[in-house]
N, C-alpha and C positions, 0 to 999 in steps of 0.2 A: 416559482420553482428554480432551484439552483441547477446549474449545469455543471457535470463534473467531467474533466479531460485529463486522462491518465497518458503518460509517456514515459520512454526512458528503459523499455523492455529490449528484449533482443536474444540473440544466442550467445551462449557464453560457455567457457569449459568448466568442468567441475574444479573448484577452488578459486574461480573469477570472482569479480565483484560487478555490481549494477547499481545505479541510483535511479529509483523511480520518482516521477513528480506527478502530483495530482494537483490541478489548478481549478479553482471554483469561479464561477461567472460573476458571484456576488461576495461582497465584503462579509455578509451576514455570516458566510461559512466561520470567519474567525471566532463567533461566538459559540459554536459548537464544538465538542469532542468529536474527532474525526478517527477514522480508521482505515487501515489497508486489510483487505480482504483478498483471498485468493481462491481460484477454483481449477483444481488439478483436472487432468483429463478424465472424464467419467465420474467425477465427484462432486459433491455439494460445496457450495461456496463456504468460506470458513473465514473467521475473523483473525487476522495474524497479530495485529499490534494496533493501539490505540493511542491518542494523545489528547489531553483536555486542552481547553483555549488558553490556558496559562502554561502550558508544556510540561504537564505530568503525563508520564508515559507507561504504558503496560503492554509488555510483549506475552501474547496468549499461548502461542505455540511453543511448547518446551524445545521442539527441534530449532526453533529461531533464536531462542536466548543466547546471548552472546555473539550473535552473528549478524542479527537485524537491528537497525537503530531507526526509530520514527522520529521526525522533527517537523516543525512547520515553520513558515514565515508568514505571519497574518498581515504584514504590508503588501504581500504578494499574492494573498489569499491561495497559498500553495503549501502542500504537505508533502514530506518527502519518505522516502523508505530507502535507507542504506543497506544494502544486502553485500556481506562477505563471505567468502569462504561456501560460495554456493555449491549445492548437491543436485544430483539430478532428481531428487524428490521435491526439489523446489520447484519443478517444472509446472507453470499454471498460468491461468490469465490472471493478472493482479487488478483490482479494482480499489477505488476509495469511495467512502460514504460517511455519513453520520455513525458514531459509535457510541454504545454496543447496538443500537436500533437502528439499521440503515432505512431512512424512510424517504430519502430523495430517488428520483429516478437514478437507475445505474448509467455510468458511461460505457464507451466502448471496451475499457479495459485495455491493458498493454500485456502483450504475450512475452514470458519469460521462459527460454528454453535452455537447460542446463545438460549439456551433452558432449562428449569428446568426439 
């Protein structure tokens, strides 16, 4: 079982930026498509963006297109989510997992709060 550890969240003002990181405990993660998911308060978890093992990316949320960029460094077993021009509606706990079907245990996530 692969362990996932997310980091990089925090409190940011609207219009600010954050870079999230997700590090997997095993290099096997580099063989899979990975995604960033988020769970806003009181809502279900949703897939925000994904990246294949060779770097092909998809941003699923229309509201994130043009603002969020997913990337990965397979040598570090790490997936990133660069988030720019953040909005209050981006407030959520952000998680990573396999995409589009998350089959590994969820990590603790990282809280992103966008507020003035």
